[in-house]
C-alpha positions as a printed NumPy array, in Angstrom:
array([[  2.579,   3.28 ,   3.894],
       [  4.075,   1.69 ,   6.638],
       [  2.712,  -1.991,   7.957],
       [ -0.463,  -1.76 ,   9.898],
       [ -1.836,  -4.096,  12.127],
       [ -5.108,  -4.566,  14.858],
       [ -5.874,  -6.771,  17.479],
       [ -9.496,  -7.209,  17.025],
       [-11.524,  -8.671,  19.808],
       [-15.184,  -8.88 ,  19.418],
       [-17.724, -10.05 ,  21.87 ],
       [-20.224, -12.298,  20.25 ],
       [-24.108, -12.631,  21.334],
       [-24.757, -16.142,  23.407],
       [-25.1  , -18.494,  21.495],
       [-23.62 , -17.512,  18.176],
       [-19.85 , -17.803,  18.512],
       [-19.33 , -21.206,  16.215],
       [-21.667, -19.438,  13.498],
       [-20.145, -16.437,  13.375],
       [-16.631, -18.04 ,  13.273],
       [-17.628, -20.022,  10.315],
       [-18.895, -16.955,   8.431],
       [-15.623, -15.106,   9.307],
       [-13.789, -17.794,   7.72 ],
       [-15.788, -18.516,   4.4  ],
       [-17.326, -14.93 ,   3.835],
       [-14.611, -12.257,   4.894],
       [-11.345, -14.096,   5.076],
       [-11.467, -14.637,   1.235],
       [-12.015, -11.171,   0.589],
       [ -9.886,  -9.687,   3.487],
       [ -7.17 , -11.419,   1.415],
       [ -8.259, -10.558,  -1.803],
       [ -8.35 ,  -7.132,  -0.87 ],
       [ -4.403,  -7.049,   0.455],
       [ -5.129,  -7.619,   4.39 ],
       [ -3.163, -10.217,   6.25 ],
       [ -4.388, -12.235,   9.022],
       [ -1.859, -13.136,  11.383],
       [ -4.286, -15.416,  13.199],
       [ -7.863, -15.817,  14.986],
       [ -8.81 , -17.245,  18.214],
       [-11.996, -17.913,  20.12 ],
       [-12.283, -17.083,  24.732],
       [-15.267, -19.317,  24.748],
       [-15.216, -18.753,  28.529],
       [-15.904, -14.849,  27.536],
       [-17.918, -15.643,  24.461],
       [-14.983, -13.523,  22.371],
       [-13.564, -14.01 ,  19.107],
       [-10.106, -12.615,  18.684],
       [ -7.762, -12.226,  15.554],
       [ -5.062, -10.038,  13.642],
       [ -5.401,  -8.347,  10.69 ],
       [ -2.995,  -6.305,   8.449],
       [ -2.116,  -3.921,   5.684],
       [  1.217,  -3.256,   3.944],
       [  0.146,  -1.464,   0.864],
       [  0.206,   2.379,  -1.17 ],
       [ -2.761,   3.198,   0.979],
       [ -3.631,   3.962,   4.633],
       [ -4.855,   0.602,   6.835],
       [ -7.944,   2.713,   7.015],
       [ -8.865,   3.847,   3.13 ],
       [ -8.448,   0.197,   2.587],
       [-10.751,  -0.799,   5.264],
       [-12.899,   1.734,   3.712],
       [-12.566,   0.225,   0.492],
       [-13.213,  -3.658,   2.072],
       [-16.973,  -2.293,   3.105],
       [-17.642,  -0.114,   0.365],
       [-17.038,  -3.437,  -1.904],
       [-19.643,  -5.284,  -4.055],
       [-18.789,  -8.502,  -2.543],
       [-18.898,  -7.385,   0.707],
       [-22.358,  -5.774,   0.296],
       [-23.792,  -9.25 ,  -0.923],
       [-22.678, -10.97 ,   1.78 ],
       [-25.897,  -9.974,   4.055],
       [-23.578, -10.092,   6.938],
       [-24.518,  -7.599,   9.525],
       [-22.039,  -7.833,  12.348],
       [-24.393,  -6.192,  14.866],
       [-26.723,  -9.089,  14.427],
       [-23.268, -11.314,  15.732],
       [-21.222,  -8.771,  17.854],
       [-22.287,  -7.121,  20.899],
       [-19.011,  -5.104,  21.451],
       [-16.098,  -4.608,  19.709],
       [-12.622,  -3.222,  20.222],
       [ -9.752,  -2.408,  17.646],
       [ -6.145,  -1.783,  18.712],
       [ -3.237,  -0.636,  16.528],
       [ -0.232,  -2.961,  17.897],
       [  3.707,  -2.97 ,  16.882],
       [  5.429,  -5.972,  16.631],
       [  8.437,  -6.074,  19.092],
       [  8.946,  -9.92 ,  18.965]])
């Protein structure tokens, strides 16, 4: 399968941006990497209370199939991390590298 990259923008509940970033970095990133995803960077936009990151997958499965594996994994289930407790709105865009 060709490499798929998503640009994800999350609007985080007021007062929880730093906590979200810490949990993302400590819990989500290691599992994503262990499952073969790549993280192209992550940024915060404090003015808009947003968290923006790039995630990619380049493997034998589609991005959607690998993402489903992430969500159904025992490690993800034991995190006790419900995104709805942190995120007000999410936007995912599939993007292509041009430079």
